[in-house]
C-alpha positions in Angstrom: -0.6 20.7 -77.4 2.9 19.9 -75.7 4.0 16.0 -75.8 4.2 15.7 -72.1 0.7 16.9 -72.0 -0.4 14.6 -74.7 0.7 11.6 -72.6 -1.4 12.8 -69.6 -4.3 12.7 -71.8 -3.5 9.3 -73.0 -3.2 7.7 -69.7 -4.4 10.2 -66.9 -1.2 10.0 -65.0 -1.8 13.4 -63.7 -5.5 14.0 -62.6 -7.3 16.8 -61.6 -6.8 18.7 -58.2 -9.2 17.4 -55.9 -7.8 18.2 -52.6 -5.4 20.6 -51.3 -3.1 19.9 -48.5 -0.9 22.0 -46.6 2.0 23.3 -48.8 5.8 23.8 -47.8 7.0 27.5 -47.8 9.6 26.9 -50.5 8.3 26.2 -53.8 10.2 23.5 -55.6 12.4 24.4 -58.4 13.4 22.3 -61.1 15.1 22.7 -64.8 13.6 22.8 -68.1 13.6 23.7 -71.7 11.0 24.6 -74.5 10.8 23.6 -78.2 8.5 24.6 -81.0 8.3 22.0 -83.8 7.1 22.9 -87.2 6.6 19.8 -89.7 5.2 21.8 -92.7 8.1 21.3 -94.8 10.1 18.0 -95.8 12.7 19.2 -93.1 11.2 20.0 -90.0 12.2 23.3 -88.1 12.8 23.2 -84.3 13.1 26.1 -82.4 14.7 25.4 -78.8 15.1 27.5 -75.6 18.4 27.2 -73.4 18.0 25.2 -70.1 16.4 27.3 -67.2 15.5 26.9 -64.0 11.8 26.4 -63.1 9.7 27.3 -60.2 6.4 26.0 -59.8 3.8 25.7 -56.8 4.2 22.9 -54.5 0.7 21.6 -55.7 1.9 21.4 -59.1 3.4 17.7 -59.1 6.4 17.4 -61.7 5.7 21.1 -62.8 3.2 20.2 -65.1 0.7 22.9 -65.2 3.6 25.3 -65.2 5.2 23.5 -68.1 2.2 24.3 -69.9 2.3 28.0 -69.2 5.7 28.1 -70.1 5.3 26.3 -73.5 2.7 29.0 -74.4 5.0 31.9 -73.4 7.6 30.3 -75.6 5.3 29.6 -78.6 4.6 33.3 -78.7 8.2 34.1 -78.5 8.8 31.9 -81.4 5.6 33.1 -83.5 7.0 36.8 -83.0 10.1 35.6 -84.8 7.9 34.3 -87.8 8.0 30.7 -86.9 5.3 28.4 -85.8 4.4 24.7 -84.8 3.5 22.5 -82.0 4.9 23.5 -78.5 6.6 21.6 -75.7 8.2 22.1 -72.3 9.8 19.4 -70.4 10.8 20.0 -66.8 13.0 17.7 -65.0 14.6 17.2 -61.4 18.3 18.6 -62.4 20.1 20.8 -64.7 22.0 17.9 -65.9 19.1 15.9 -66.6 17.2 18.5 -68.6 20.7 19.2 -70.4 21.2 15.7 -71.6 17.7 15.4 -72.6 18.0 18.4 -75.0 21.3 17.1 -76.4 19.4 14.0 -77.1 16.7 15.7 -78.7 19.3 17.9 -80.8 21.2 15.0 -81.9 18.4 13.2 -83.1 17.2 16.1 -85.4 20.9 16.4 -86.7 20.9 12.8 -88.1 21.2 12.6 -92.0 18.7 11.0 -94.3 20.1 11.0 -97.8 22.6 13.4 -96.8 19.9 16.0 -95.5 19.3 16.7 -91.9 16.3 15.4 -90.5 15.3 18.6 -88.8 16.7 22.5 -88.5 17.8 22.9 -85.2 17.3 26.6 -84.2 18.9 28.2 -80.7 16.9 30.6 -79.4 17.9 32.9 -76.9 15.0 32.9 -74.4 14.2 33.5 -70.8 10.9 32.9 -69.3 9.3 35.6 -67.5 9.8 35.7 -63.7 7.3 33.5 -61.7 6.3 33.0 -58.1 3.3 31.9 -56.4 2.6 35.5 -55.1 2.6 36.6 -58.9 0.9 33.8 -60.3 -2.3 34.6 -61.8 -5.4 33.5 -60.7 -7.0 31.0 -63.0 -10.3 32.1 -64.5 -13.7 30.5 -63.5 -14.2 29.3 -67.3 -12.0 28.8 -70.2 -12.3 27.8 -74.0 -10.5 24.7 -75.3 -10.1 23.5 -78.9 -10.2 20.0 -80.1 -9.3 18.5 -83.4 -10.0 14.7 -84.1 -8.5 12.6 -86.5 -7.5 9.1 -87.3 -4.9 7.9 -90.1 -4.8 4.4 -91.6 -2.0 4.0 -93.8 -2.4 0.2 -94.0 -5.1 0.3 -96.6 -5.0 -2.1 -99.6 -4.6 0.0 -103.2 -4.3 3.3 -101.4 -1.7 5.1 -99.6 -3.9 6.1 -96.7 -7.4 6.6 -95.6 -7.8 9.4 -93.0 -11.2 10.4 -91.0 -11.1 13.8 -89.6 -13.3 16.6 -88.0 -13.3 20.2 -88.3 -11.7 22.1 -85.1 -14.4 22.7 -82.6 -14.6 24.6 -79.2 -15.9 24.0 -75.9 -16.3 25.8 -72.5 -14.4 24.2 -69.7 -13.9 25.1 -65.9 -11.0 27.1 -65.0 -8.4 26.3 -62.3 -8.2 22.5 -63.3 -5.1 21.8 -65.4 -6.4 18.4 -66.4 -9.9 19.5 -67.4 -9.1 20.0 -71.1 -7.3 16.4 -71.4 -10.0 14.7 -69.4 -12.5 15.8 -71.8 -10.2 15.1 -74.8 -10.3 11.6 -73.7 -13.9 11.5 -73.5 -14.2 12.9 -77.1 -11.9 10.2 -78.5 -14.2 7.4 -77.0 -17.0 9.3 -79.0 -14.8 9.6 -82.1 -14.0 6.0 -82.3 -17.3 5.1 -83.1 -17.1 7.5 -86.0 -14.1 5.9 -87.6 -15.6 2.5 -87.3 -18.6 3.6 -89.1 -16.2 4.7 -91.8 -14.8 1.3 -92.1 -11.4 2.0 -90.3 -10.1 0.2 -87.0 -11.6 1.9 -83.9 -8.8 4.0 -83.2 -8.1 7.7 -83.4 -7.6 10.6 -81.4 -9.1 14.0 -80.3 -6.2 16.6 -79.2 -6.8 19.3 -76.9 -5.3 22.8 -77.6 -5.1 26.1 -75.6 -5.5 28.3 -79.0 -7.6 28.3 -82.0 -4.3 28.9 -83.8 -2.8 25.9 -82.4 -5.8 23.7 -83.4 -5.7 25.1 -86.9 -2.1 24.3 -87.5 -2.7 20.8 -86.5 -5.4 20.7 -88.8 -3.4 22.1 -91.8 -0.8 19.4 -91.2 -3.1 16.4 -91.4 -4.7 18.1 -94.5 -1.4 18.8 -95.9 0.3 15.2 -95.5 -2.8 13.1 -95.7 -5.1 14.7 -98.3 -3.8 14.4 -101.8 -3.3 12.2 -105.0 -4.1 8.5 -104.1 -5.5 9.2 -100.6 -8.7 9.1 -99.2 -9.7 11.8 -97.0 -12.9 11.8 -95.2 -13.7 15.1 -93.3 -17.0 14.7 -91.1 -19.4 17.0 -90.0 -19.3 15.6 -86.4 -19.0 17.2 -83.0 -19.1 15.1 -80.0 -22.2 15.0 -77.4 -21.3 16.5 -74.0 -24.4 14.9 -72.7 -22.7 11.9 -72.9 -19.8 13.2 -70.9 -19.2 12.6 -67.3 -18.8 16.0 -65.2 -15.3 16.9 -64.8 -14.0 15.8 -61.5 -16.9 13.1 -61.0 -15.7 10.0 -59.6 -17.3 6.7 -60.9 -18.1 4.2 -58.2 -15.6 1.4 -59.0 -14.6 -1.4 -56.8 -10.8 -1.9 -56.9 -9.7 -5.3 -57.9 -8.4 -7.8 -55.5 -4.6 -7.4 -54.2 -3.4 -10.9 -55.1 -4.5 -13.7 -57.3 -6.7 -16.4 -56.1 -5.0 -19.2 -53.9 -5.8 -21.7 -56.3 -6.5 -22.2 -60.2 -7.5 -25.2 -62.2 -5.4 -27.5 -63.8 -5.8 -26.8 -67.7 -3.4 -29.4 -69.3 -2.1 -26.4 -71.2 0.7 -25.3 -69.0 -1.2 -22.2 -68.0 -2.9 -20.6 -64.9 -6.2 -18.9 -65.3 -8.9 -17.3 -63.5 -12.4 -15.9 -64.2 -13.4 -12.7 -66.1 -14.8 -10.1 -63.7 -17.3 -7.6 -65.0 -14.5 -4.8 -64.6 -11.9 -7.0 -66.5 -14.4 -7.5 -69.2 -15.1 -3.7 -69.3 -11.2 -3.0 -69.6 -10.7 -5.5 -72.1 -13.6 -4.6 -74.3 -15.6 -7.9 -73.9 -19.4 -7.7 -73.9 -19.6 -10.4 -71.3 -17.9 -12.3 -68.3 -17.7 -15.7 -70.3 -14.3 -16.8 -71.1 -10.9 -17.7 -69.1 -8.6 -15.2 -68.5 -4.8 -16.3 -68.8 -2.6 -15.1 -66.0 0.4 -16.9 -66.8 1.8 -19.0 -69.7 4.7 -21.6 -69.0 7.5 -21.4 -70.8 7.9 -24.2 -73.5 4.1 -25.4 -72.7 1.6 -26.2 -75.1 -0.1 -23.0 -75.0 3.2 -20.9 -75.6 3.9 -23.0 -78.7 0.6 -22.2 -79.7 0.8 -18.5 -79.4 -1.2 -18.1 -76.2 0.0 -15.0 -74.2 -0.7 -13.7 -70.8 -3.8 -11.5 -70.8 -5.6 -13.5 -73.4 -9.0 -14.6 -72.7 -9.9 -18.2 -73.7 -13.3 -18.3 -75.6 -13.5 -21.3 -77.4 -11.6 -24.8 -77.4 -12.2 -27.2 -79.9 -15.3 -25.6 -81.0 -16.8 -25.6 -77.5 -17.6 -22.3 -75.6 -15.7 -21.6 -72.6 -18.3 -20.2 -70.1 -15.9 -19.9 -67.3 -12.4 -20.8 -66.2 -13.5 -24.1 -64.9 -14.7 -25.2 -68.3 -11.1 -25.2 -69.3 -9.7 -28.5 -67.7 -12.8 -30.2 -68.3 -12.9 -29.4 -72.2 -9.0 -30.3 -72.4 -9.8 -33.3 -70.5 -12.1 -34.8 -73.3 -9.5 -34.5 -75.8 -7.1 -36.9 -77.0 -3.3 -36.0 -76.2 -1.6 -34.8 -79.8 -4.9 -33.6 -81.0 -4.4 -30.1 -82.8 -7.3 -28.3 -81.3 -8.5 -24.9 -82.4 -8.5 -22.2 -80.1 -10.3 -18.7 -80.0 -8.9 -16.0 -77.8 -9.7 -12.3 -77.5 -6.5 -10.1 -77.6 -6.2 -6.4 -77.9 -10.1 -6.2 -78.4 -10.1 -8.6 -81.3 -10.6 -12.1 -81.9 -7.8 -14.4 -82.7 -7.7 -18.0 -83.9 -5.1 -20.1 -83.0 -4.4 -24.1 -82.8 -2.9 -25.7 -79.8 -1.5 -29.5 -79.7 -3.1 -31.2 -76.6 -0.5 -32.4 -74.4 -0.8 -34.9 -71.6 -2.6 -33.5 -68.5 -0.4 -31.1 -66.1 -0.6 -30.9 -62.4 -2.7 -28.1 -61.0 -1.1 -24.7 -60.8 -1.4 -22.7 -57.8 -0.4 -19.1 -56.9 2.1 -20.6 -54.2 3.1 -23.7 -56.2 4.4 -22.3 -59.6 7.1 -24.6 -60.1 5.2 -26.6 -62.6 5.6 -23.4 -65.1 9.4 -23.6 -66.3 11.3 -20.4 -65.4 11.7 -18.0 -68.0 15.3 -17.6 -68.5 15.6 -14.0 -69.7 14.0 -12.2 -66.8 11.8 -14.2 -64.5 8.8 -12.4 -63.1 9.2 -11.6 -59.3 7.6 -14.1 -56.8 4.2 -12.6 -55.4 4.9 -11.6 -51.8 3.0 -13.0 -48.9 0.4 -10.4 -47.4 2.1 -7.8 -45.0 1.5 -8.3 -41.4 0.6 -5.3 -39.2 4.4 -4.6 -38.3 5.2 -4.6 -41.8 2.6 -2.8 -43.1 3.6 -0.8 -46.2 1.6 1.7 -48.6 -1.0 0.9 -51.0 0.3 1.2 -54.6 -1.1 1.3 -58.4 0.6 2.0 -61.5 0.3 2.0 -65.0 2.6 1.6 -68.1 1.9 2.9 -71.6 3.9 2.8 -75.0 2.4 4.9 -78.0 4.5 2.9 -80.7 2.8 -0.6 -81.2 0.2 1.1 -78.7 -0.1 -0.3 -75.4 -1.9 0.8 -72.0 -1.8 -0.9 -69.1 -2.8 -0.7 -65.5 -1.9 -2.4 -62.6 -4.1 -3.6 -59.9 -3.7 -2.0 -56.2 -1.4 -3.9 -54.0 0.3 -3.4 -50.5 3.9 -3.0 -50.7 5.5 -4.3 -47.3 7.4 -1.4 -45.7 10.8 -3.4 -46.2 10.2 -3.3 -50.1 9.2 0.5 -50.2 12.0 1.7 -52.4 9.7 3.1 -55.0 12.0 4.0 -57.8 13.3 0.4 -57.6 9.6 -0.9 -57.7 8.8 1.0 -60.9 12.0 -0.5 -62.4 10.8 -4.3 -61.6 7.3 -3.5 -62.9 9.1 -2.3 -66.0 11.0 -5.2 -66.5 8.0 -7.5 -66.1 6.0 -5.6 -68.6 8.6 -5.9 -71.2 9.1 -9.3 -70.6 5.2 -10.0 -70.9 4.9 -7.5 -74.1 7.9 -7.5 -76.2 8.3 -5.0 -79.0 9.5 -1.3 -79.7 10.7 -0.6 -76.1 13.3 2.3 -75.8 15.6 2.2 -72.4 13.6 3.8 -69.4 15.5 6.5 -67.5 15.8 6.0 -63.5 12.3 7.2 -62.2 11.8 10.5 -60.5 9.9 10.7 -57.3 7.6 13.5 -56.4 5.4 14.4 -53.4 2.0 14.6 -54.4 0.0 15.6 -51.6 -1.6 18.7 -53.5 -3.7 16.3 -55.4 -4.1 13.4 -52.9 -2.8 14.1 -49.2 0.1 11.6 -48.6 0.4 10.5 -52.2 3.8 10.0 -53.8 4.4 9.0 -57.4 7.1 7.9 -59.5 7.7 8.2 -62.9 9.9 7.3 -65.9 9.3 8.4 -69.3 11.0 9.1 -72.5 10.0 10.4 -76.1 12.0 9.8 -79.4 10.6 11.6 -82.5 10.6 8.5 -84.7 10.3 5.7 -81.7 7.1 7.0 -79.9 6.6 7.8 -76.2 6.4 5.2 -73.3 5.8 6.1 -69.7 5.7 4.1 -66.6 4.0 5.8 -63.4 3.5 4.5 -60.0 1.3 5.6 -57.2 1.5 4.9 -53.4 -0.3 6.0 -50.5 -0.6 5.1 -46.9 -4.6 5.3 -47.3 -6.6 2.8 -49.0 -9.4 5.0 -49.7 -7.2 7.7 -51.7 -5.4 4.8 -53.6 -9.2 3.6 -54.3 -10.1 6.9 -55.5 -6.6 7.3 -57.5 -7.8 4.0 -59.2 -11.1 5.2 -60.2 -9.8 8.1 -61.6 -7.3 6.3 -63.9 -10.3 4.5 -65.0 -12.0 7.8 -66.0 -8.9 9.0 -67.7 -8.3 6.0 -69.7 -12.1 5.2 -70.4 -11.9 1.7 -69.2 -9.8 0.8 -72.2 -6.4 0.0 -70.5 -5.7 -3.9 -70.1 -5.0 -5.2 -66.5 -1.5 -6.3 -66.0 -1.4 -9.1 -63.2 1.4 -7.6 -61.1 0.3 -6.9 -57.5 3.7 -7.6 -56.2 6.6 -5.3 -54.7 10.2 -5.6 -56.0 
């Protein structure tokens, strides 16, 4: 499946169409290009189309559905030329942006490794068939999707790799819903991870969706070719997911939206951190079996907690062998320890337990949401201050957001907040969020391009989303998306759909603020 579609699978950024708004008379026009990448040989082969104008339906945000149709059309053309591979079509707002991204990809494949180009870039003279809303084909009432699930773990002692994989399987899906296949794949992935764990591997893996049997078979051949050989362990399992455990497509769970701002007061901890309790929703998102513990909201620069390796988003479970049942237990436990004592601390991070040690300092004053001066400022890029609640005269849209990264995997969801109208520069807000995430989660990040904003009224009336995304063949993918709507009811529904899309596995990022 094309790479942009795979990103949608991972984070659910473009959910199924649930409501139709009145559409403008003129369909939007953007620009795109398509590629087909074949990794069957040591040197990849890449077939690439020129940049071409893309017209798509007004209810198709960012041309997502149209890009899938174009990718299938281009793959068929490449196969007629004797090629094969994974399809991809990218659609951008301007010709210059599309041309720049295409050139970036070409230059990446033209790089040399041991005097040999990484990829064989092949220019293909191709123009897609003419399209307009009037000539667009009516989607079928039902269609067939093909799925292939696998997990490769290369970090195995005395072996090059260990792979768990299924056979290709087909499922009937409702037509007319461009996200149905990805929603189903996300549900299958959650079930497949349990199979992976049963084979002794970390609970990970993916179930990828494909439009045709041939595309799914191609992916299966690549996994077999690269990970089923000498000194490699390959387990092909006779397993298919249960559709009885999958919620009907389009169903919306009843999920309460999180509070828009942190509590007014948080307890003193003596460790230089701000903490709060673990709600049932947060426990589910973090993969915890209970609401016991204290969630770390902020860590002071140079504090005892920072020196111990405690990070924002951690959940404190034990300190000095004493269980942390609630956030109020932390100051009480720390208060009983003598300064200078090296106390063992158990935290929950990224769905696993970590054991750290913290040197107990002298007690610090209580930290509150409005008096954060007790925390030393971070020199690199201080987090933006939380705004006061907007009054009626300055009421802006309600927003939520997500940020994902595939290299050093990271999925974050941002709780709903109301952006003051004076701060409603949504593209700027996305960049502020990106900076805050990179500060809190350093690692393998590429530069984010300027976000592009789109009217998404065809999905949720009155919604605008802004998106910044990058993909590098050896650097993985990353994406930041912000959704804003004047309707609190619709932004709550957006939040619920995001939980359905990521299966509740995304971590919450406490950033309910504007730029």
